[in-house]
BAMAR-936942 format. One record per atom (N, C-alpha, C): x, y, z. Coordinates in steps of 0.02 Angstrom, whole numbers, padded with zeros to 5 digits, always signed. Layout:
BEGIN
XYZ
...
// end
This chain:
BEGIN
+02607+05970+02919
+02622+05962+02988
+02585+06004+03027
+02566+05970+03091
+02524+06031+03132
+02564+06033+03190
+02555+06092+03217
+02583+06121+03268
+02535+06139+03315
+02546+06127+03393
+02512+06148+03435
+02538+06192+03476
+02510+06248+03507
+02565+06299+03535
+02520+06314+03597
+02550+06320+03659
+02508+06313+03718
+02543+06393+03743
+02485+06425+03781
+02489+06481+03822
+02467+06475+03880
+02473+06524+03934
+02430+06534+03982
+02456+06504+04065
+02514+06469+04052
+02539+06439+04107
+02569+06493+04154
+02597+06484+04214
+02614+06510+04285
+02604+06498+04339
+02627+06556+04382
+02620+06536+04465
+02566+06566+04475
+02531+06521+04521
+02459+06556+04552
+02464+06525+04624
+02424+06551+04665
+02419+06537+04745
+02362+06486+04753
+02363+06443+04806
+02314+06394+04794
+02242+06452+04816
+02182+06416+04776
+02130+06453+04772
+02114+06491+04717
+02165+06505+04682
+02174+06549+04610
+02145+06511+04565
+02150+06566+04507
+02126+06533+04439
+02201+06533+04378
+02195+06501+04327
+02217+06496+04280
+02198+06489+04214
+02210+06499+04147
+02169+06473+04091
+02221+06464+04049
+02218+06415+04025
+02266+06395+03964
+02231+06387+03893
+02274+06412+03851
+02239+06406+03788
+02305+06353+03749
+02257+06320+03685
+02299+06286+03652
+02283+06289+03574
+02318+06319+03532
+02296+06335+03462
+02330+06283+03406
+02316+06257+03370
+02335+06220+03326
+02324+06251+03250
+02385+06228+03225
+02376+06266+03154
+02426+06218+03109
+02406+06221+03044
+02460+06181+02991
+02399+06129+02941
+02430+06074+02910
+02393+06032+02884
+02326+06015+02920
+02266+06030+02923
+02210+06017+02968
+02156+06022+02931
+02133+05955+02935
+02052+05946+02884
+02000+05972+02939
+02002+05915+02995
+01959+05923+03056
+01987+05900+03114
+01979+05933+03185
+02000+05888+03232
+01951+05856+03265
+01961+05792+03274
+01917+05745+03324
+01924+05781+03397
+01941+05731+03437
+01964+05750+03505
+02029+05804+03509
+02002+05847+03556
+02068+05874+03587
+02066+05874+03672
+02117+05868+03704
+02110+05885+03779
+02179+05905+03792
+02162+05893+03863
+02239+05921+03902
+02262+05854+03954
+02333+05844+03958
+02355+05805+03995
+02396+05831+04048
+02429+05811+04102
+02482+05845+04144
+02529+05794+04160
+02591+05825+04181
+02632+05778+04212
+02670+05795+04286
+02667+05780+04328
+02687+05809+04390
+02756+05772+04395
+02795+05812+04441
+02863+05782+04437
+02871+05713+04470
+02903+05657+04450
+02918+05595+04469
+02854+05552+04439
+02799+05593+04417
+02737+05550+04402
+02723+05540+04339
+02680+05492+04326
+02657+05470+04235
+02604+05531+04223
+02602+05552+04162
+02557+05575+04145
+02510+05559+04129
+02457+05601+04139
+02367+05586+04160
+02353+05634+04140
+02269+05596+04122
+02227+05630+04079
+02192+05684+04120
+02189+05754+04081
+02140+05794+04144
+02080+05797+04103
+02076+05817+04056
+02002+05829+04026
+02013+05824+03933
+01947+05811+03910
+01945+05803+03837
+01885+05817+03820
+01873+05835+03754
+01816+05884+03717
+01825+05830+03649
+01767+05817+03619
+01759+05800+03572
+01731+05841+03523
+01740+05854+03462
+01717+05898+03415
+01643+05930+03426
+01612+05881+03436
+01528+05898+03444
+01521+05924+03524
+01558+05926+03560
+01568+05955+03617
+01559+05906+03688
+01569+05846+03681
+01549+05814+03731
+01612+05810+03787
+01626+05809+03830
+01662+05813+03873
+01683+05775+03930
+01742+05761+03946
+01749+05715+04020
+01829+05742+04051
+01807+05702+04109
+01856+05741+04169
+01879+05693+04208
+01951+05707+04240
+01977+05667+04268
+01932+05690+04360
+01940+05624+04389
+01884+05649+04454
+01941+05705+04502
+02003+05692+04487
+02026+05763+04540
+02017+05818+04518
+01987+05837+04456
+01974+05904+04434
+01912+05926+04424
+01860+05884+04427
+01792+05892+04415
+01762+05949+04467
+01734+05981+04441
+01699+06038+04480
+01758+06094+04488
+01791+06083+04471
+01841+06153+04459
+01887+06177+04400
+01877+06111+04354
+01910+06146+04287
+01871+06130+04227
+01878+06173+04184
+01813+06166+04123
+01855+06179+04058
+01841+06128+04003
+01872+06123+03949
+01811+06147+03906
+01843+06189+03858
+01794+06216+03793
+01842+06222+03725
+01819+06220+03687
+01831+06222+03604
+01810+06266+03575
+01852+06303+03529
+01814+06340+03467
+01843+06307+03394
+01808+06270+03383
+01813+06235+03301
+01853+06286+03254
+01814+06344+03247
+01836+06384+03185
+01907+06405+03185
+01926+06436+03261
+01989+06427+03273
+02044+06383+03278
+02009+06319+03288
+02064+06249+03313
+02095+06248+03378
+02060+06277+03421
+02085+06293+03493
+02046+06279+03535
+02075+06241+03590
+02058+06223+03641
+02079+06254+03713
+02029+06256+03768
+02048+06297+03814
+02039+06267+03870
+02083+06283+03940
+02061+06231+03990
+02056+06282+04045
+01994+06308+04076
+01994+06353+04140
+02005+06327+04203
+02050+06323+04223
+02062+06308+04292
+02045+06345+04350
+02011+06343+04404
+01983+06376+04466
+02007+06329+04540
+01988+06345+04576
+02011+06332+04643
+02068+06284+04639
+02140+06317+04615
+02194+06275+04597
+02214+06253+04683
+02254+06191+04680
+02275+06160+04730
+02352+06163+04724
+02397+06149+04762
+02472+06126+04760
+02462+06066+04709
+02425+06030+04724
+02430+05954+04685
+02403+05953+04621
+02392+06021+04571
+02377+06040+04531
+02446+06048+04492
+02502+06072+04527
+02556+06091+04498
+02600+06023+04461
+02603+06053+04375
+02615+05989+04334
+02643+06045+04267
+02668+06002+04225
+02666+06034+04152
+02612+05993+04122
+02573+06060+04099
+02524+06031+04059
+02516+06031+03982
+02512+05978+03951
+02513+05966+03884
+02436+05965+03849
+02439+05996+03784
+02396+05993+03757
+02395+05948+03710
+02323+05906+03685
+02342+05851+03627
+02296+05857+03592
+02291+05839+03518
+02242+05845+03475
+02239+05792+03423
+02191+05758+03419
+02186+05707+03361
+02171+05743+03293
+02188+05740+03228
+02186+05770+03184
+02188+05733+03117
+02134+05734+03081
+02105+05718+03030
+02144+05735+02957
+02170+05726+02904
+02139+05673+02879
+02159+05595+02900
+02208+05609+02948
+02248+05534+02953
+02229+05512+03024
+02198+05540+03075
+02199+05522+03142
+02239+05539+03159
+02300+05562+03158
+02362+05565+03201
+02365+05617+03256
+02404+05592+03311
+02394+05633+03365
+02450+05692+03376
+02445+05755+03397
+02498+05799+03416
+02486+05819+03478
+02563+05837+03497
+02570+05863+03547
+02578+05938+03569
+02553+05986+03612
+02590+06052+03624
+02657+06051+03679
+02690+06099+03678
+02757+06103+03692
+02758+06097+03783
+02703+06097+03795
+02690+06094+03879
+02698+06165+03914
+02660+06163+03945
+02648+06228+04007
+02665+06226+04063
+02699+06256+04091
+02704+06243+04169
+02667+06275+04216
+02620+06253+04260
+02574+06277+04301
+02603+06266+04364
+02616+06307+04430
+02638+06301+04480
+02593+06333+04539
+02568+06310+04579
+02506+06313+04628
+02556+06312+04694
+02552+06375+04730
+02602+06383+04792
+02527+06385+04858
+02554+06367+04908
+02522+06340+04951
+02520+06416+05018
// end
């Protein structure tokens, strides 16, 4: 079984920065896409950013130019650097990974990010 453990959430003022980390461990051959999703109170979970194993990335329009996703395949770890944070970024952020050999998806436990005005 695979576990994804997140760290790095917290409280920050608008305009500040945070970095989220997500480390996968367990029965892993390779990891395909890794990414970050978020869910704000009363809203649906939405895609924030994804990264393929080869390094191709995509971002939600709302975070382009402010957030950067990166990964270390040797450590099975994905990061999300969040700059110029806004109150609208307040949400629980979930790490996601598609894991081989079976192509199953796994989720982290969620990290609360709160941005005050």
